[in-house]
C-alpha positions as CSV (number, residue, x, y, z in Angstrom):
1,M,-17.9,-43.8,-10.8
2,N,-17.6,-46.0,-7.7
3,P,-15.1,-45.0,-5.1
4,F,-14.7,-48.6,-3.7
5,T,-13.8,-50.1,-7.3
6,D,-12.3,-47.2,-9.3
7,H,-8.7,-47.1,-7.8
8,P,-8.5,-50.9,-7.5
9,A,-9.4,-51.2,-11.1
10,A,-7.0,-48.6,-12.1
11,V,-4.2,-50.7,-10.5
12,G,-5.4,-54.0,-12.1
13,E,-7.2,-55.5,-9.1
14,S,-10.5,-56.3,-7.8
15,Y,-11.8,-54.7,-4.5
16,G,-11.0,-57.8,-2.6
17,Q,-7.5,-58.2,-4.0
18,H,-6.8,-54.5,-3.3
19,F,-8.1,-54.9,0.2
20,V,-5.7,-57.8,0.9
21,V,-2.6,-56.0,-0.6
22,A,-3.4,-52.7,1.0
23,T,-4.0,-54.3,4.3
24,R,-0.8,-56.3,4.1
25,F,1.2,-53.4,3.2
26,G,-0.3,-51.4,6.0
27,L,0.3,-54.0,8.8
28,R,4.0,-54.4,7.5
29,M,4.3,-50.5,7.8
30,I,3.0,-50.6,11.4
31,A,5.4,-53.5,12.3
32,G,8.3,-51.4,10.8
33,G,7.2,-48.4,12.6
34,V,6.9,-50.3,15.9
35,G,10.2,-51.8,15.4
36,A,11.7,-48.2,14.8
37,I,10.0,-46.9,18.1
38,I,11.5,-49.9,20.0
39,H,14.9,-49.0,18.4
40,G,14.5,-45.3,19.4
41,V,14.2,-46.4,23.2
42,F,16.6,-49.5,23.0
43,P,19.2,-48.7,20.3
44,F,20.5,-52.2,20.6
45,L,17.2,-53.8,19.5
46,C,15.5,-53.9,16.1
47,T,18.6,-52.1,14.5
48,T,17.3,-53.0,10.9
49,T,13.6,-53.5,11.3
50,G,12.3,-50.1,10.0
51,S,14.7,-49.7,7.2
52,R,14.2,-53.3,6.1
53,A,10.5,-52.7,6.0
54,I,11.0,-49.5,3.9
55,K,13.3,-51.3,1.5
56,T,11.1,-54.2,1.1
57,L,7.9,-52.3,0.5
58,H,9.7,-49.9,-1.8
59,G,10.8,-52.7,-3.9
60,E,7.5,-54.3,-4.1
61,I,5.9,-51.0,-5.1
62,V,8.4,-50.4,-7.8
63,A,8.0,-53.9,-9.3
64,K,4.2,-53.6,-9.3
65,R,4.4,-50.4,-11.2
66,D,6.4,-52.3,-14.0
67,G,8.8,-49.7,-14.6
68,E,6.4,-46.7,-14.4
69,V,8.1,-43.6,-13.3
70,Q,6.9,-41.9,-10.1
71,T,6.3,-38.2,-10.9
72,R,5.6,-37.1,-7.4
73,S,7.6,-37.6,-4.3
74,V,7.7,-36.4,-0.7
75,E,11.0,-35.4,0.7
76,F,11.9,-34.5,4.1
77,I,14.8,-34.4,6.5
78,I,14.7,-35.6,10.2
């Protein structure tokens, strides 16, 4: 049981592949979050940056799961 390879193998990736995919996703989430913060201060800027990042990442995750239904979710109201 190796914590560095078990999860990547479970999603069909090597450690290196998983590192690249996860890092890319993380950077895109950070960029979307920064855009949302800028939008909060200046409502006329970055009007779709956060929502576009969410939609894109969600679409990629759903496609990667290849039809697998998500059984857990997090719901909240802002």
